[in-house]
N, C-alpha and C positions, 0 to 999 in steps of 0.2 A: 463490747463496742457496738454501738448502734449507729448506722448510717442512714440518714433520712434524705431521700432524693426528692427535690421539689418538682421535678419534671415527670410526667407519666412515661411509662415504658414505651408507648406507641410514638411519642414525640422524640424520644431518644433514638429509636430505631429509624424514624424518618430522617433525623439529622445525620445519622450514619450513612444511610443510603444516599442522601444528597451530597455528602462529602466524597463518597466513592464514585458518584456519577461522572465527574470530570475525568477521572482516570479511565473509566470505561469508554467515554467519548474519545479521549485521546488514543486509546488502544484501537478503536474502530477506525479513526482517521489514519493512524499509522498503517493498519492493514490495507485500507483503501489505497494509500500512497504506494505501498509495496506492490499491490496488484497493478496499479497504473504503471509503475516503473518496469514491471515484468512485461507488460504489453508493449511498452516502448522498446524494450530490449529485443523483443521478438520481431517487431517491425524493422528495427535497425538491422537485425541479422538477415531478414528476408531481403531487404534492400541491398545489403552487401552481397548476397548471393546473386541477385539479379544483375548487379553492376559487374561482378566477375564474369558472369555469362555473356553480357554485352561486350565486355572487353575481349573475351575469347573469340566471339563472333567477328569483331572488328579486325582482330589479328588474322583470322582465317580469310577474311575478305581481302585484306591487304596482300596476303601471300598469293591469292588467286589472280591478281592484276597482271 
């Protein structure tokens, strides 16, 4: 059985790379979104800690009146 391919190997490889490119791009975008979400989570956590500190200070000031 002889299979004759009309396309050169370099063209077939190029087509495969182009087909895989969107997956790589999507993976990179997903990674960037995860990093962004982690940064947001960190900021939210820090703000929560600061809010708790301010509330404790307020309680202490009210007790001192």
